[in-house]
Each structure stands twice: as structure tokens, then as C-alpha cells.
DRENDREN-227529 format. One record per residue (C-alpha): residue in three letters; residue number from 1; x, y, z. Coordinates in Angstrom, 3 decimals. Example, Ala and Ser with C-alpha at 12.3 -4.5 7.8 and 13.67 -1.06 7.14 Angstrom:
<gulos>
type | seq | X | Y | Z
ALA | 1 | 12.300 | -4.500 | 7.800
SER | 2 | 13.670 | -1.060 | 7.140
</gulos>
This chain:
<gulos>
type | seq | X | Y | Z
MET | 1 | -2.753 | 12.395 | -2.991
LEU | 2 | -4.440 | 12.169 | 0.375
LEU | 3 | -7.644 | 10.216 | 0.757
ALA | 4 | -9.101 | 10.328 | 4.253
GLY | 5 | -10.855 | 7.138 | 5.127
PHE | 6 | -11.398 | 3.598 | 3.920
SER | 7 | -13.835 | 0.792 | 3.397
ALA | 8 | -13.229 | -2.532 | 5.051
HIS | 9 | -14.586 | -5.967 | 4.295
ALA | 10 | -13.279 | -8.374 | 6.928
GLN | 11 | -13.445 | -12.114 | 6.368
TYR | 12 | -13.174 | -14.646 | 9.160
GLY | 13 | -13.244 | -18.123 | 7.647
GLU | 14 | -16.757 | -18.504 | 6.284
THR | 15 | -18.069 | -15.444 | 8.083
THR | 16 | -17.879 | -12.062 | 6.381
ALA | 17 | -18.225 | -8.787 | 8.273
LYS | 18 | -18.555 | -5.570 | 6.309
TYR | 19 | -17.346 | -2.207 | 7.619
SER | 20 | -17.964 | 1.096 | 5.869
GLY | 21 | -15.882 | 4.249 | 6.061
PHE | 22 | -15.182 | 7.235 | 3.855
VAL | 23 | -14.706 | 6.020 | 0.286
SER | 24 | -13.919 | 8.074 | -2.792
LYS | 25 | -16.716 | 8.249 | -5.369
LYS | 26 | -14.162 | 7.037 | -7.878
GLY | 27 | -13.683 | 3.779 | -6.014
VAL | 28 | -10.476 | 4.644 | -4.207
GLY | 29 | -9.969 | 2.998 | -0.817
ILE | 30 | -8.832 | -0.112 | 1.006
ASP | 31 | -10.955 | -3.223 | 1.492
GLN | 32 | -9.907 | -5.552 | 4.265
LYS | 33 | -9.363 | -9.060 | 2.947
LEU | 34 | -8.405 | -10.765 | 6.164
ASN | 35 | -7.235 | -14.368 | 5.759
SER | 36 | -6.945 | -13.964 | 1.979
SER | 37 | -3.751 | -15.099 | 0.278
ILE | 38 | -1.227 | -12.768 | -1.278
PRO | 39 | -0.176 | -14.092 | -4.734
LEU | 40 | 3.406 | -14.961 | -3.834
ASN | 41 | 4.259 | -15.996 | -7.391
LEU | 42 | 4.158 | -12.358 | -8.579
VAL | 43 | 7.590 | -11.149 | -9.675
PHE | 44 | 8.934 | -7.659 | -8.945
ARG | 45 | 12.385 | -6.082 | -9.043
ASP | 46 | 14.174 | -5.177 | -5.832
GLU | 47 | 16.283 | -2.073 | -5.197
SER | 48 | 19.339 | -3.925 | -6.578
ASP | 49 | 17.488 | -4.601 | -9.854
HIS | 50 | 17.126 | -8.331 | -9.186
ALA | 51 | 13.946 | -10.103 | -10.262
VAL | 52 | 12.317 | -11.434 | -7.079
PRO | 53 | 9.049 | -13.317 | -6.581
LEU | 54 | 7.153 | -12.157 | -3.515
ARG | 55 | 7.632 | -15.575 | -1.920
THR | 56 | 11.263 | -14.539 | -1.403
TYR | 57 | 10.129 | -12.549 | 1.633
PHE | 58 | 7.718 | -15.111 | 3.057
GLY | 59 | 7.970 | -18.524 | 4.656
GLU | 60 | 9.599 | -17.883 | 8.019
LYS | 61 | 8.574 | -14.450 | 9.361
PRO | 62 | 5.550 | -12.135 | 9.301
VAL | 63 | 5.671 | -9.325 | 6.749
VAL | 64 | 4.673 | -5.666 | 6.877
LEU | 65 | 3.373 | -4.733 | 3.418
ALA | 66 | 2.816 | -1.206 | 2.082
LEU | 67 | 1.711 | -0.066 | -1.367
VAL | 68 | 2.974 | 3.427 | -2.190
TYR | 69 | 4.759 | 5.212 | -5.002
TYR | 70 | 8.191 | 6.682 | -4.468
LYS | 71 | 7.633 | 10.025 | -6.221
CYS | 72 | 4.464 | 10.714 | -4.218
PRO | 73 | 4.561 | 14.388 | -3.149
GLY | 74 | 3.100 | 13.853 | 0.307
LEU | 75 | 1.059 | 10.947 | 1.616
CYS | 76 | 3.413 | 8.066 | 0.819
GLY | 77 | 6.366 | 9.794 | 2.433
LEU | 78 | 4.339 | 10.361 | 5.586
THR | 79 | 3.223 | 6.717 | 5.581
LEU | 80 | 6.757 | 5.357 | 5.297
SER | 81 | 8.261 | 7.874 | 7.722
ASP | 82 | 5.772 | 7.038 | 10.442
LEU | 83 | 6.137 | 3.319 | 9.764
ALA | 84 | 9.913 | 3.610 | 10.139
HIS | 85 | 9.639 | 5.721 | 13.291
SER | 86 | 7.151 | 3.328 | 14.891
LEU | 87 | 8.957 | 0.091 | 13.976
LYS | 88 | 12.187 | 1.624 | 15.240
ARG | 89 | 10.540 | 1.812 | 18.682
VAL | 90 | 9.457 | -1.833 | 18.563
GLU | 91 | 11.851 | -4.226 | 20.304
LEU | 92 | 11.849 | -6.619 | 17.373
GLU | 93 | 14.492 | -6.745 | 14.652
PRO | 94 | 13.811 | -6.618 | 10.901
ALA | 95 | 15.245 | -9.592 | 9.013
ARG | 96 | 15.292 | -11.594 | 12.254
ASP | 97 | 11.691 | -11.215 | 13.474
TYR | 98 | 9.878 | -9.717 | 10.481
ASP | 99 | 10.373 | -8.257 | 7.000
VAL | 100 | 9.051 | -5.029 | 5.506
VAL | 101 | 8.064 | -5.066 | 1.821
ILE | 102 | 7.330 | -1.749 | 0.106
VAL | 103 | 5.828 | -1.984 | -3.396
SER | 104 | 5.461 | 0.903 | -5.816
ILE | 105 | 2.116 | 1.203 | -7.584
ASP | 106 | 3.731 | 3.239 | -10.384
PRO | 107 | 5.005 | 0.978 | -13.195
LYS | 108 | 7.217 | 3.819 | -14.459
GLU | 109 | 9.336 | 3.792 | -11.307
ASN | 110 | 12.511 | 1.727 | -11.402
PRO | 111 | 15.009 | 0.050 | -9.036
SER | 112 | 17.214 | 3.141 | -9.078
ILE | 113 | 14.630 | 5.329 | -7.341
ALA | 114 | 13.722 | 2.408 | -5.065
ALA | 115 | 17.381 | 2.194 | -3.972
GLU | 116 | 17.458 | 5.936 | -3.340
LYS | 117 | 14.360 | 5.746 | -1.159
LYS | 118 | 15.768 | 2.768 | 0.747
GLN | 119 | 18.881 | 4.728 | 1.656
ASN | 120 | 16.775 | 7.678 | 2.817
TYR | 121 | 14.749 | 5.503 | 5.177
ALA | 122 | 17.829 | 3.594 | 6.294
LYS | 123 | 19.109 | 6.856 | 7.789
LEU | 124 | 15.758 | 7.397 | 9.492
PHE | 125 | 15.556 | 3.858 | 10.907
ALA | 126 | 19.206 | 3.923 | 11.944
ARG | 127 | 19.614 | 0.211 | 12.699
PRO | 128 | 22.009 | -2.145 | 10.879
SER | 129 | 19.205 | -4.689 | 10.419
PHE | 130 | 17.329 | -2.274 | 8.126
GLN | 131 | 19.319 | -3.209 | 5.031
ALA | 132 | 18.463 | -6.907 | 5.253
GLY | 133 | 14.919 | -6.474 | 6.529
TRP | 134 | 13.407 | -3.649 | 4.451
HIS | 135 | 12.780 | -4.259 | 0.737
PHE | 136 | 11.760 | -1.618 | -1.836
LEU | 137 | 10.222 | -3.106 | -4.988
THR | 138 | 9.055 | -1.943 | -8.400
GLY | 139 | 7.192 | -3.893 | -11.057
ASP | 140 | 5.152 | -3.929 | -14.218
GLN | 141 | 1.488 | -3.008 | -14.376
ASN | 142 | 0.214 | -6.605 | -14.407
ALA | 143 | 2.062 | -7.512 | -11.217
ILE | 144 | 1.036 | -4.276 | -9.500
THR | 145 | -2.614 | -4.678 | -10.461
SER | 146 | -2.704 | -8.306 | -9.312
LEU | 147 | -1.164 | -7.487 | -5.943
ALA | 148 | -3.336 | -4.418 | -5.350
SER | 149 | -6.476 | -6.393 | -6.172
ALA | 150 | -5.468 | -9.269 | -3.895
VAL | 151 | -4.926 | -7.022 | -0.868
GLY | 152 | -7.926 | -4.743 | -1.519
PHE | 153 | -5.927 | -1.629 | -2.419
HIS | 154 | -7.905 | 0.537 | -4.871
TYR | 155 | -6.291 | 3.567 | -6.521
ARG | 156 | -6.366 | 5.536 | -9.772
TRP | 157 | -4.300 | 7.963 | -11.782
ASP | 158 | -5.535 | 11.566 | -11.719
GLU | 159 | -4.544 | 13.199 | -14.997
PRO | 160 | -5.219 | 16.864 | -14.015
THR | 161 | -2.818 | 16.649 | -11.044
HIS | 162 | -0.515 | 13.958 | -12.495
GLN | 163 | -0.736 | 12.020 | -9.248
PHE | 164 | -2.087 | 8.700 | -8.060
VAL | 165 | -5.174 | 9.025 | -5.886
HIS | 166 | -4.962 | 6.398 | -3.165
ALA | 167 | -5.668 | 5.671 | 0.480
ALA | 168 | -3.053 | 5.304 | 3.191
GLY | 169 | -2.445 | 2.122 | 5.127
VAL | 170 | -0.178 | -0.827 | 5.793
MET | 171 | -0.950 | -4.524 | 6.026
ILE | 172 | 0.432 | -7.365 | 8.103
ALA | 173 | 0.762 | -10.818 | 6.573
THR | 174 | 1.586 | -14.197 | 8.096
PRO | 175 | 4.698 | -16.122 | 7.029
GLU | 176 | 2.423 | -18.158 | 4.741
GLY | 177 | 1.253 | -15.012 | 2.933
LYS | 178 | -2.197 | -14.684 | 4.532
LEU | 179 | -3.416 | -11.141 | 5.207
SER | 180 | -3.653 | -10.838 | 8.971
ARG | 181 | -4.160 | -7.168 | 9.945
TYR | 182 | -4.730 | -3.753 | 8.361
PHE | 183 | -3.743 | -0.365 | 9.769
TYR | 184 | -5.133 | 2.807 | 8.219
GLY | 185 | -3.967 | 6.384 | 7.897
ILE | 186 | -0.420 | 7.626 | 8.396
GLN | 187 | 0.088 | 7.027 | 12.113
TYR | 188 | 0.848 | 3.550 | 13.437
THR | 189 | 1.442 | 2.988 | 17.131
PRO | 190 | 4.428 | 0.809 | 18.061
THR | 191 | 2.194 | -1.270 | 20.342
ASP | 192 | -0.278 | -2.066 | 17.553
LEU | 193 | 2.517 | -2.980 | 15.146
ARG | 194 | 4.256 | -5.183 | 17.711
LEU | 195 | 1.068 | -7.023 | 18.683
SER | 196 | 0.119 | -7.574 | 15.041
LEU | 197 | 3.551 | -9.041 | 14.261
VAL | 198 | 3.461 | -11.291 | 17.325
GLU | 199 | -0.030 | -12.449 | 16.376
ALA | 200 | 0.870 | -13.022 | 12.711
SER | 201 | 3.913 | -15.050 | 13.758
ARG | 202 | 1.645 | -17.323 | 15.827
HIS | 203 | 3.582 | -16.298 | 18.937
THR | 204 | 6.966 | -17.452 | 17.659
ILE | 205 | 8.259 | -13.960 | 18.469
GLY | 206 | 7.418 | -11.658 | 21.359
SER | 207 | 7.121 | -12.189 | 25.100
PRO | 208 | 4.512 | -13.480 | 27.591
VAL | 209 | 3.507 | -9.863 | 28.180
ASP | 210 | 2.529 | -9.595 | 24.492
TYR | 211 | 0.310 | -12.671 | 24.808
VAL | 212 | -1.506 | -11.152 | 27.800
LEU | 213 | -1.984 | -7.894 | 25.886
LEU | 214 | -3.375 | -9.785 | 22.886
PHE | 215 | -5.884 | -11.471 | 25.191
CYS | 216 | -6.932 | -8.171 | 26.781
CYS | 217 | -6.735 | -6.033 | 23.613
PRO | 218 | -8.001 | -7.951 | 20.557
TYR | 219 | -7.854 | -6.494 | 17.057
ASP | 220 | -10.904 | -4.474 | 15.966
PRO | 221 | -11.268 | -4.612 | 12.144
MET | 222 | -13.660 | -1.642 | 12.201
THR | 223 | -11.013 | 0.716 | 13.556
GLY | 224 | -7.908 | -1.159 | 12.424
LYS | 225 | -6.561 | -1.003 | 15.981
TYR | 226 | -6.128 | -3.156 | 19.061
THR | 227 | -8.756 | -2.104 | 21.611
VAL | 228 | -9.359 | -3.047 | 25.222
ALA | 229 | -11.886 | -5.878 | 25.640
ILE | 230 | -13.631 | -5.362 | 28.986
TYR | 231 | -14.993 | -8.907 | 29.036
ASN | 232 | -11.521 | -10.363 | 28.559
LEU | 233 | -10.132 | -8.082 | 31.248
LEU | 234 | -12.829 | -9.281 | 33.640
LYS | 235 | -12.039 | -12.894 | 32.789
LEU | 236 | -8.349 | -12.270 | 33.362
ALA | 237 | -9.061 | -10.473 | 36.630
GLY | 238 | -11.349 | -13.321 | 37.705
ALA | 239 | -8.703 | -15.890 | 36.871
GLY | 240 | -6.125 | -13.887 | 38.804
THR | 241 | -8.424 | -13.647 | 41.810
LEU | 242 | -9.087 | -17.390 | 41.700
VAL | 243 | -5.351 | -18.106 | 41.617
LEU | 244 | -4.798 | -15.828 | 44.617
VAL | 245 | -7.640 | -17.460 | 46.577
LEU | 246 | -6.333 | -20.950 | 45.824
ALA | 247 | -2.820 | -19.885 | 46.806
LEU | 248 | -4.163 | -18.425 | 50.061
ILE | 249 | -6.099 | -21.628 | 50.836
PHE | 250 | -2.977 | -23.674 | 50.122
LEU | 251 | -0.848 | -21.526 | 52.435
LEU | 252 | -3.463 | -21.584 | 55.215
ASN | 253 | -3.803 | -25.377 | 54.971
ARG | 254 | -0.052 | -25.813 | 55.042
SER | 255 | 0.198 | -23.536 | 58.077
ALA | 256 | -2.594 | -25.446 | 59.864
ASN | 257 | -0.909 | -28.770 | 59.093
LYS | 258 | 2.358 | -27.510 | 60.536
ARG | 259 | 0.601 | -26.366 | 63.697
ARG | 260 | -1.116 | -29.754 | 64.093
GLN | 261 | 2.172 | -31.532 | 63.546
LEU | 262 | 3.925 | -29.384 | 66.155
ALA | 263 | 1.079 | -29.973 | 68.638
PHE | 264 | 1.298 | -33.734 | 68.065
GLN | 265 | 5.065 | -33.701 | 68.606
GLU | 266 | 4.619 | -31.732 | 71.840
GLN | 267 | 2.047 | -34.263 | 73.090
GLN | 268 | 4.393 | -37.141 | 72.276
THR | 269 | 7.204 | -35.423 | 74.154
ALA | 270 | 4.943 | -34.786 | 77.189
HIS | 271 | 3.989 | -38.508 | 77.412
ARG | 272 | 7.604 | -39.680 | 77.522
</gulos>
């Protein structure tokens, strides 16, 4: 069931910034818990019906995390479809550069339906690396509740409609399992996803261009997007100008030295 909006509580070390959005009166929404730890000891079942602790997918690469339920009639499918479309356009490879972990919030869902959904999105993603890099999990209520609470994902079951009422969004976590970034709604730009993965990896993936973009376009927790920072752009432009001026001075000095050297050689030749 669609819930438009969110609430965000962003934590930076000891500093806490609070952001308000549209929140259901029943307490449905997403709270940002930046820098908080995901409980990696929680055990779920993967699409092959193997018991797997969450730490299986952490340790080396950043992780894209999404809480959905596989029988959702609308919102969850849109979330996963757009995520697949956007990550497909990112020049990073799942399993090599990052992992995607999808967790069902419905304890009645099982590995069989998770496997079915994985195959559906494998066709959409259409890259061989999908199978090793995307993981569709199910679990019991205790594990689901613990994970949802840890990442700030608030939802409820609506008996009249027989659906879960929940917000839409995905989260980015560091290889150590720290929540790094949140993206809201059902549309995720490839640029935002790429920058968030590069940032969460502590620049172990990506290119120098990504690092410049991260400097110019820092993450804004209020909007859940990377936005242009005018001050940083001015600093970068100033640094670029300084480099050009210094290079020009160097070239002019070198040219003047060459001219003086030639003049001296001509004088020496004239005296002989």
C-alpha cells in the first residue's frame, strides 16, 4: 500500500538532525538512522532455502538494502523495478562492487516465492552478475521486526485491505553494516545510487570523476538526494583557477629563463 512521504532522523556522530515529512497517523514511515549498525547476526532464509545470517552479505562491499513484501500488489514491485532499472545503468557490477539484499516484511512468505521474484528481476536486470549479487530473503517475525526497527522502517498490517501499509525507500550500508544513505519513494537516479555506493565503499570503487562529484554534490538527508553545493563548487573553481595561474606563471618564468639563456649565449658568441 502506497504511503507518500517519510520522516527522517539523521545522526552524525554525536549530532542529531531531525527532518520531518509526511507521516501516517498510524506511525508508518521511515526514520533515517545514519551511522547506526544493522544487526548482522539476524538469520533469514535465502531464495535457495538456506539459513543465512545478514553478515553473509557484508564485510567487503557496500550493500543496497530494501524492505518489501513479495506479494505486494503495487508499491513494492515499483520499488524493485526502478531499483533494478537504475542499478542496471550504473557502471558497477553486483557481487563485484556491491550486493543487493531484499528482505520480505511478511513472515508468511517463503523461499519459494523469493526465488520466483528473483528470477523475474533477473530478466529485468539482464546481467549475469545479478544471480550472485542480488539476494531475496524471508524470515520469521522476530528477525523482521528487529531489522525493521534497526533501520527505522515502520509498517503495519491493515486488516480491512489485507495489505501491509508501509513507506517506500531503499538504504545503503557500508561493508561494516553501518547505515550510510537513504533514498525515498520509488524512483532512484543512477547517479545518486552510484555516488552513494562509492561513498559507502570509502572510495574503493568508482573513479576520480565520482570523487569530484561527491565533493560538489554532497548528500542532503532532508531530501535523500545528492544536491549541488555552491560553496564547494566555488572552492573547486577557485582551486582550478589557482592551478591555472600557477601553471601560467611557471610557463612564463621558464620562457623568460630560456630567453635570458639565449641572450647570454649570443653575447658569449659575439665576444669570441
